[in-house]
N, C-alpha and C positions, 0 to 999 in steps of 0.2 A: 486171596491172591494168587495160591497156589493152584488153582483149578486153572486161573488166567494162564499163568506161566506154562501149566502143561500143554493149555491148548494151544497156545501160542506157538509154541514149538510143534507141535503138530501140524499146526496151520502153513509154519515156514517150510519145514520137510514137504507137503503136498506142494508148495506156492513152486518150489523148485523146479518140478516136473513140469510144470506149463510152459507153453511155448515163449521163445523170447518176443514176439510181438504183443503179449498180455503187458510182460515185464516193461516193454516200452508205452504201456498205455494205450497202445491202437485197441480198435474193435477186433474182438475176434471171434472167429464163430468155432467151436469147438470142432475137432474131426471125426470123421465118422469112427467108431470105435470097434476094435476085433471082435469084442464080446457085447453082447446088448446090456447097455447101462442099466437097463431099466430092473435087471435082476439084482443090483446092488442099490435100489432107489433109495429104498428104506436108511439102511446104514447110510450113505450119502447124505438123506435130509437131516439125519441126528447129528452127524456131524456139522453140518451147515448152522444148524439151530444154536448146536455151541460154542461154534465161532463166533456166531453174530452176538450172543450173550455176552462173550469175553470182550469182543470188539466195543459192544456198547457200556461194559464196565470200565474201560480203558478209556473210553473218550468222557466220560461222567468224571474221570478221577483224573483227566489230563495227562493219562501216563505215557506222556511222551511228545514230541513236536507235533504240531499240526501237520505237517509231510507226512508223519509217520504214522500217524491215525487216518490221514486221508488213503495211504496204502494198505492198512489194513482193511477197512472199507471197500476197498478194490479187490483185496483176495475174496473177501465174503461173495461180493458181486459175481467174482469169476466161478467161485464154486456153484454159486446158485446158477446160472448161466450153464454150468457143465450138467447139472442136475436134470434142466430143463428140456437141453440140446438147443440152446438158442443164443445167438449173438450176446456179448455182453454190451452195454454201454453203460461205460463209466461217465459219471458226474461231479463237479465238481463240487465238494461241502465246504462251507463256510464255518470255520469254526472261531470262537474266540481266543484271543490272544492273552496270554498273561494273567494274572489272578485278579481276580474284581477288585472294583476298587469303590471308595464311598463317594456317595454324591449327598452334598449339601444344598439346602435353600432357606429362604428367610435370612439372609444376611444381607448387612447392609456394608459391613466394613471386615477388615480381617485382624483385629485386636486382640491382644491376650492370646495368641496364637506363637509365641515364643518357642515352645518345645518342638512346633512344627517345622522350623526354619531347615530348608532345603527340601523340603516334601511338595508334591504337587497335589493341591486338593481342586476339587471338580466341583463347581458351584450351578445351580440353575440360577441366573441372573436375570431381569428385566433391563433392558437400556432408561437409562433415565436423562433428561435434560436438568436435572436441579441436583443439588449437593455439591459439596466441596472437595474439592481434588486438590491434591499437592503431590507435585513431580511430572514428569513425562518418560515413559514407558516403565520407569520403577516409580512407584508409588508408597507414600505413608501408608502404613496399615491402617491409620483412623480414614483414610480417603474413601469415598463414598463409593461402592462395586459398580451401582449400577449407570454413574456419571464418567467414570474411570473407565468402563467396559466399552463406553460409547467412544470416550477418546482417543480408545487403543485402537479402537475398528474392529473389536469383537463382536458387538452387535451394534445395531441401531436403536434411535429412543423408539422406546414402547415394544422394541420387538424380546419377546423372550429367547435364551439360549442358555446353553451350557458351555462352560469356559472352565480351564485350567488354571489356579493359580498358584504359583509358585512363591512359598515364604522364603524372604530373605532379611539376612541381617542388615540392621541400620544403616544408612548411609550419612555422611557429613553434608552433604547438600542436595535440595532436590530443587529442580530448576522447572518453572511453571511452561506451558505452550498452549497455542488454540490449535485444535484439531476436531474435525468432524462437528462442528458446530460447540465444541466443548471448551472453555479456557480453564486452564489449571494453575496454580500458585506455586510462586519459591517459597521453599522452607528451607530453614538451617538444619540441623542435627534430628534427627528422630530413630529411635532404637529400634525399630521395625519396620521392615517394607515388604511389597510384594511387585511380581508384576505376570504379566498373562502371557501363557505359553502355549494354548490350543484351545481353538474352537468347539472341543470335545468332538468332533467328528472323527477323530482318530481312537477312539477310546474304544475297544470291542464290548467290555463287559463289566457292567456295575453290580455293588452288593444291592439286594433288596431292600426297596425304602420303605418298604410297609404298603402306602398308599401311591397313586399316581396322581394327587391333586397337585404337587409342585410342579408338574409338567402340562399345564393347563396353558394354553398358545401354543403348543408344540404339534397339534395337530397334522398328521400326515408324517412325523417321522418315527422309524422304528428304533427301537435300542433293545440293548442284548443284557438280562439280568441273570443274577446266580440265584435261585430260592430255592428254600425246603419247604415241600409242599405240605400243606396245613389243613384242618378242618376247623381251626378256630378263629372267628374273626366273622364278621359283618360282610354279606355281599350282594349286591345290587344288579339285576340284570341276567342275560343269557347271551353267550359268544360275546355280545356288547356290553360292557359292566360300567356302572358310574367310577367316576376317576377316584373317588374315597371307598372304591371297595380293596378288600385287601388282597394283594398280588399273590399271596401264597395261596388264600383260599380258593381264589376264581382261577388259578392255574390247576387245582384238582377239579374244581366243577369243570372247568375247559376239558378235564380229560388229559393235560399235557403232563401232570406230575401226581405221582402217588403219594397220600400223605406220608410225610417221613424223607421223602426222597430229595434228594438234592441234585439240581441239573440245571441247565441252561435254557431259560426262553427267552423268546421273543415278544415286543411287547410293541403294538403300533397304536399310536394316540389317534381317536378320532374327535370330531366334533359331538356338541351334545346332543342328545335324541330327546324327544317330545315324551317316550315311554319306555320305562324297561320292563320287562317281563320277568319274572322271575321262575324257577325250575328246582326241580331237585333229580340232580344228577353227581353220580359217582359220590354217595354217601354226604355230598352239601348240597342243602336246601338254600337256594339264592332267593332273593326278595323282590318284589314288586316296587317301582317309583317312576315317580311322574317325571316332568323335565328335569333334565341337568345339564350342566354348561359343558361338561367334556367327560368322553368315553375313551376305554380303550380296550383292546380285544389280544389274546394272550395265545400264542401259538409253539410251537417246535422249531427250531433254526431251521433255515431251507439246507 
């Protein structure tokens, strides 16, 4: 971090000398210098490389607000443009906000979670037309998650979704109702409850789930994960991987992360393929496979 701090100070001092139009995030064409800038091209390029490394480190460690990190990237772009004597084109970078959160799968209810009262847990849920549910808006912890999610309007029957479930203290009374084709029941006192607070679309960053098997049915959706690259684990395919391929290894095979490197990756879910061809890339050997029901592609965030 000492190198980052020194480099950042140099960056800020140089940045203050740039025109106000740059600070206002307008496209800027560098003025014609009084001396030939190519004379200093090597030194400037070395500085740019150091700045770029410092910004990459800051982004990976989220060492500042998203707006601050965006500003740092724009500063590097400004110096790159100056070195090339070309107009600057600032582009918006989407940075995941906040810490990575857990994502659970294969739960039918939320019992046994008294220690998580007050927390929001994100769960992959398939909407169900069957299963007993008690309550309205606030449900007993033993209520069937898939049916309750349909009742609450989070998902439709047979639709797969990611929902935020907040754990609550128990209620003295739960009133049933009929919504979205689901009829819930009345109940008296129950010691633990939950409510739905999100359909998952507002969550920018999830922890590494291991594989993507829980996301079958979410084809077309792109999710962000915090992953540490690894060479240990099985992977099938190239570019498109079977959903049971280990994400941390696929990220290394795809050249998105290095082994041991922790970073943010985007994963897009695709339909299954008839054939997956293995290959040897970046120190990882992926395997051949035939037909599989769900695929994914792993890339760096835009």
